[in-house]
Every structure is written in C-alpha cells, then in structure tokens.
C-alpha positions in Angstrom: 114.0 172.4 100.9 116.1 174.2 103.5 119.4 172.7 104.5 120.8 172.9 108.0 124.5 173.9 108.0 126.6 171.1 109.4 128.4 171.9 112.6 132.2 171.7 112.5 133.5 168.7 114.3 135.1 169.4 117.6 138.9 169.1 117.6 140.5 168.5 121.0 143.6 170.5 121.8 145.7 167.4 121.5 144.2 166.6 118.1 144.8 170.2 117.0 148.5 169.8 118.1 149.1 166.6 116.3 147.4 167.9 113.1 148.9 171.3 112.9 152.4 170.9 114.4 155.3 168.4 114.3 154.7 167.6 118.0 153.7 164.0 118.5 151.5 162.4 121.2 152.2 159.1 122.8 150.1 157.6 125.6 151.8 156.9 128.9 150.1 153.6 129.4 149.6 150.2 127.8 146.0 149.9 129.1 143.9 149.1 126.0 140.9 151.4 126.9 143.2 154.3 127.6 145.4 153.7 124.5 142.2 153.5 122.3 141.1 156.9 123.7 144.5 158.4 123.1 144.7 157.1 119.5 141.4 158.7 118.8 143.0 162.0 119.8 146.0 161.6 117.6 148.4 159.4 119.7 151.0 157.5 117.7 152.8 155.6 120.4 152.6 154.3 124.0 154.7 153.0 126.8 154.8 150.3 129.5 157.0 150.1 132.6 156.7 148.3 136.0 154.6 151.1 137.5 152.3 151.2 134.5 152.0 147.4 134.5 150.9 147.5 138.1 148.3 150.1 137.3 147.0 148.2 134.3 146.8 145.0 136.4 144.8 146.8 139.0 142.4 148.3 136.4 142.1 145.1 134.3 142.5 142.3 136.8 139.2 140.8 135.7 141.0 140.2 132.3 144.4 139.2 133.6 143.5 136.9 136.5 142.7 134.0 134.1 145.9 134.6 132.1 148.1 134.6 135.2 146.6 131.3 136.3 147.2 129.8 132.8 150.8 131.0 132.8 151.4 129.5 136.3 149.9 126.2 135.2 151.9 126.1 131.9 155.1 127.2 133.6 154.9 125.3 137.0 158.5 126.1 137.9 158.3 129.8 137.1 158.7 132.3 139.9 156.3 135.1 140.6 158.8 137.5 139.0 159.1 135.4 135.8 155.3 135.3 135.5 155.1 139.0 136.1 157.5 139.7 133.2 155.5 137.3 131.0 152.5 139.5 131.8 154.4 142.7 131.0 155.5 141.2 127.7 151.9 140.1 126.7 150.5 143.5 127.9 153.1 145.3 125.7 152.4 143.1 122.7 148.7 143.7 123.0 149.2 147.4 123.0 151.8 147.2 120.2 149.2 145.5 118.0 146.9 148.5 118.2 149.8 150.7 117.1 151.1 148.6 114.3 149.1 150.3 111.5 150.6 153.6 112.6 154.0 152.0 112.6 153.7 150.9 109.0 152.2 154.2 107.9 155.0 156.3 109.5 157.8 153.9 108.5 159.0 153.2 112.0 159.3 156.8 113.3 156.1 156.4 115.3 153.6 153.7 116.0 155.9 152.1 118.6 155.2 150.6 122.1 157.9 151.4 124.6 158.7 148.4 126.9 161.1 149.0 129.8 164.0 146.8 130.7 164.0 145.6 134.3 165.0 148.6 136.5 167.0 146.3 138.8 169.5 145.8 136.0 170.5 149.5 136.0 174.2 148.8 136.7 174.6 145.8 134.4 175.0 146.7 130.7 175.2 143.1 129.5 172.0 142.1 131.3 170.2 145.2 130.0 171.3 144.4 126.4 170.2 140.8 126.6 166.7 141.9 127.7 166.6 144.6 125.1 167.4 142.0 122.4 164.5 139.8 123.7 162.0 142.7 123.9 162.9 144.0 120.5 161.7 140.7 119.0 158.3 140.6 120.7 156.7 142.7 117.9 158.0 144.6 114.9 157.1 147.9 116.5 158.8 147.6 119.8 161.0 150.4 121.2 163.0 149.4 124.3 163.4 151.7 127.3 166.8 151.7 128.9 167.7 153.7 132.0 170.2 156.5 131.4 172.8 155.2 133.9 176.4 154.7 133.2 175.7 151.1 132.3 172.6 152.1 130.4 174.6 154.5 128.1 176.9 151.6 127.1 173.8 149.4 126.4 172.2 152.1 124.4 175.1 152.4 122.0 175.3 148.6 121.4 171.5 148.2 121.2 171.4 150.9 118.6 174.1 149.3 116.6 172.1 146.0 116.7 169.2 147.9 115.1 167.1 148.2 118.3 165.2 151.5 118.6 165.7 152.8 122.2 163.8 155.1 124.5 166.2 156.4 127.2 164.4 156.7 130.5 165.2 157.6 134.1 166.6 160.8 132.5 166.2 164.3 134.0 169.4 166.3 133.2 171.2 167.8 130.3 174.3 165.7 130.9 172.2 162.5 130.6 170.4 163.5 127.4 173.6 164.6 125.7 175.2 161.3 126.7 172.2 159.4 125.3 172.3 161.3 122.0 176.1 160.7 121.6 175.6 157.0 122.3 172.8 156.7 119.8 174.9 158.6 117.2 177.8 156.2 117.8 175.5 153.2 117.4 173.9 154.6 114.2 177.4 155.5 112.7 178.6 152.0 113.4 175.5 150.5 111.7 176.0 152.8 108.7 179.7 151.8 108.4 178.6 148.1 108.5 176.1 148.8 105.6 173.1 148.1 107.9 169.7 149.9 107.7 168.8 152.8 109.9 166.0 154.5 108.0 163.2 152.8 109.9 164.6 153.2 113.4 162.9 155.7 115.8 165.0 156.4 118.9 163.9 158.9 121.5 165.3 160.2 124.7 162.9 160.9 127.6 163.2 163.8 130.0 161.1 163.1 133.0 160.5 166.8 133.5 158.1 166.6 136.4 160.4 164.4 138.4 163.2 167.1 138.3 160.6 169.5 139.6 159.7 167.0 142.3 163.3 166.7 143.4 163.8 170.4 143.8 160.7 170.6 145.9 162.1 167.9 148.2 165.3 169.9 148.4 163.5 173.1 149.2 161.8 171.5 152.2 164.9 169.6 153.3 167.1 172.8 153.3 164.4 175.3 154.4 164.8 177.3 151.2 162.4 180.1 150.3 161.6 180.3 146.6 158.6 181.4 144.6 156.8 178.0 144.4 155.8 178.8 140.8 159.5 178.8 139.8 159.8 175.2 140.7 157.3 174.2 138.0 159.8 175.5 135.3 162.9 173.5 136.2 162.1 170.5 133.9 160.8 172.8 131.2 164.1 174.8 131.2 166.2 171.7 130.9 164.0 170.3 128.1 164.1 173.5 126.1 167.9 173.8 126.5 168.3 170.2 125.4 166.1 170.7 122.4 168.1 173.7 121.3 171.4 171.7 121.5 169.8 168.6 119.7 168.9 170.8 116.8 172.2 172.6 116.7 174.1 169.3 116.7 171.8 167.4 114.4 171.3 164.5 116.7 169.2 161.8 115.0 166.7 161.2 117.8 163.8 163.1 119.4 163.2 164.3 122.9 160.2 163.0 124.8 158.5 164.8 127.7 157.2 162.6 130.5 156.2 162.7 134.2 153.5 165.3 133.9 152.8 167.6 136.8 151.3 170.7 135.1 150.0 171.7 131.7 153.3 173.3 130.8 154.9 169.9 130.4 152.7 169.8 127.3 151.9 173.4 126.3 155.5 174.7 126.5 156.7 172.0 124.0 154.0 172.5 121.3 155.6 173.2 118.0 158.8 171.3 118.7 159.8 168.1 116.7 159.3 166.2 120.0 157.1 163.7 121.6 154.8 164.4 124.6 153.7 161.3 126.6 151.1 162.2 129.2 149.0 159.7 131.1 145.4 159.4 129.8 144.1 161.3 132.8 146.2 164.3 131.8 145.1 164.0 128.2 141.5 164.2 129.3 142.3 167.4 131.2 143.9 168.9 128.1 140.9 167.9 126.1 138.6 169.7 128.5 140.9 172.8 128.7 140.8 176.0 126.8 144.6 176.2 126.5 145.6 177.7 123.2 147.4 175.3 120.9 150.2 177.7 119.7 153.9 176.9 119.2 155.9 177.7 122.4 158.8 175.4 122.0 161.2 178.2 121.0 159.9 180.6 123.7 162.7 180.9 126.3 162.1 180.3 130.0 162.2 183.6 131.9 165.9 184.3 132.8 164.9 185.4 136.3 163.5 181.9 136.9 166.5 180.1 135.6 168.9 182.4 137.5 167.0 181.9 140.8 167.0 178.1 140.4 170.7 178.2 139.5 171.5 180.3 142.6 169.3 178.3 145.1 169.7 174.7 143.9 173.1 173.2 143.2 171.3 170.1 141.7 169.6 172.4 139.2 173.0 173.7 138.2 174.1 170.1 137.7 171.0 169.3 135.7 171.2 172.4 133.5 174.9 172.4 132.7 176.1 170.1 130.0 179.0 168.9 132.1 177.1 169.1 135.4 177.3 165.3 136.0 179.7 162.6 135.1 178.4 159.3 133.7 179.1 157.6 137.0 176.9 160.2 138.8 173.8 159.6 136.6 172.5 156.9 138.9 173.2 158.7 142.1 171.5 162.0 141.2 168.5 162.5 143.5 165.8 162.2 140.8 167.5 159.1 139.5 167.6 157.3 142.8 164.0 158.2 143.6 162.8 157.0 140.3 164.8 153.8 140.2 163.6 153.0 143.7 160.0 153.6 142.6 160.3 151.4 139.6 162.0 148.6 141.6 159.3 148.9 144.2 156.7 148.5 141.4 158.4 145.2 140.5 157.9 144.0 144.1 154.3 145.2 144.0 153.7 143.4 140.7 155.1 140.2 142.1 152.6 140.6 145.0 149.7 140.9 142.6 150.8 137.7 140.8 151.1 135.9 144.2 147.6 136.9 145.2 146.3 135.2 142.1 148.3 132.0 142.1 148.7 131.6 145.9 145.9 133.5 147.5 146.1 134.5 151.2 143.7 132.1 153.0 143.2 134.6 155.8 141.4 137.0 153.5 139.3 134.5 151.5 
C-alpha cells in the first residue's frame, strides 16, 4: 500500500522568528480575536492603551455595549471617564487571561499584558505610581506602561522597587531609553538590597520607532528640506540599534521593544536581537503573507551615509541619537512626545464619547 508523503506544515515568518531566534513577538492590541491569531503565530505578550481601547470598542461594541450599561447601572455616580477606565481594565484582564499560561511557562519574562497608565498624568509621578499599583494587581501577569517623561522616570524607579514590571512608553530617543534603563536598574538594585524577589519580573522599554520617523517627515515638510525619502524610514531603526548595543554593553536588565510600525524594517531589522517586536495584527498578517527572509539583522549597522545625512539635516535626530541629546525635562517637550501624548489624550476623550453614546444616547440620531 503506497503512502503519500506528508507535506511540511507552513511556518509563517513570525513563527520562524519566534522558534529560531531570541526575538519575541507581542501583539499590539488587546482585541481577543487579534490576540488569538497572534498567539497562534508565536506571540507571547500583548498591549492595551487608550488608542487601542478605542479601536477594540469600535470592533467589539456588540460585546461591550451590554457591559457598559451594566457598569453604569451598578456605579450610578460614576463619570464617563471612570466607566471608560473600568472597561480598559476589564479588556486588559480578559487579554491577560489568554496569556497567563505563557506567563507561567516563561516564569514572568513573557506572557504579560501591557496596560497603560492614564496619559493625562504624564507630569505627576505620584498619580502615575498610584495607578501603576492598582493595575499591577488586576492580574498576576500585568506589565504597566508608563510614559518616559521626567515624572515617568521617577515613577518607573519606584514602581520597579515595588515589584511592578514596567513597559516604558512614549519613548523615541536614546536619552529616554538610557534614563529608563538606569531607573529600572536603580529600582532592581534597591529590591535586591531589601532582600526582595526580582527573578520573575519582566521589564521592557519601548522605542516607538515609526513615530520618530513620522516626526522627521513633519520637519522635512515644515522646513522645506530635501532628503532622500527612503532615509527617513531608517531613523527609528538607527536609534533602536544604537540603544540595543548600549544595553548589551552595560548589561541592563530589561529588553527593548519595537512599536509604532510603519514599514517591515521595524520588524525585519531587529530579527535576532534579544528584543520584543510588537506590531498590530494587521502588520502581522502582512508579514505572514510576505517572502521576507527570516535572518538575523539586529547587529547589521545602518548605512553610515543615512545616519550622517539625518544628523546633518535634522537637529531633532541629533538629539534623539546622542545619549545626552535631551535632558529629562525635555523628554515631554520633544516633538514625537508631544504628538503622541496629545494623541493618547485625545483617545481618552474619544473613549469617553463612546461610553456616552451607550449610556446617554443622542436622541437626534435615534
């Protein structure tokens, strides 16, 4: 009796990456359907922030409408904003539940759900820390996102000391990621000195690579600059690779995470590094359908001509690429930071509007 040879199972590029390199995949969404797809392709983490929460509510309003009404009825004095954050918490806990088996398997290094502190608190370390404390207790595998502002850096150290795994966000520049790493190291050292456990903590520092590229494109138009447009796709990659090199040299005990995807290099150029890539599900589907070779590129340098051109044309790239390019006080005033904070804050307003439309519908549109 003849036997038909079995066909090898197709491995997506993302699955190949997670199985053959130390590079990890996290999903840049807490939507259950998207996270399920991502886990099937090797994802070991996920994230939620106000913008993501708005997107999930729009996609899954058929599911959330009833919960919003229930929350409004059980908390009759709650504001729209308070109900919105209840939804963010529940959304995050639901996603964290999917990741919990991975969390236990990997002993805290992965399997976490990133939940972002309120972006409107970016200048208040005590308020950030209070919310971080609450969020860290929602599920055993929470990791708390804190904006890398001057106040955020203070909160990151103290949160780390308290045993909260953090994910620094609103971060685009080398000065920010070094400040984050040093704050985490101070927090870990303090925990060790106090005889407290650190082995299962899993801090990361995000670089929103595509948002640095976006900001340079704004500056190019604003100042009528002429630059090879392809060069602008490499700015965030260059900062990420330089930061990775410094992290390894200095032995910082946290990983870098690539976010804000604009092109495949925000994934492909970091393959092989002991880092996390966190693309939206839509980008993951693109990668799955692509023929991009899964080969280590993390240690491949960015063309020096590109870096030199960006340095000569864009003072803000100089500030982002130099370790001392920004003071802590300038973190929140850097162009990418202001744009991102404003977007996240606007998402809070939009989220409140979605809640309002459920609990107090507009009679003119019914």
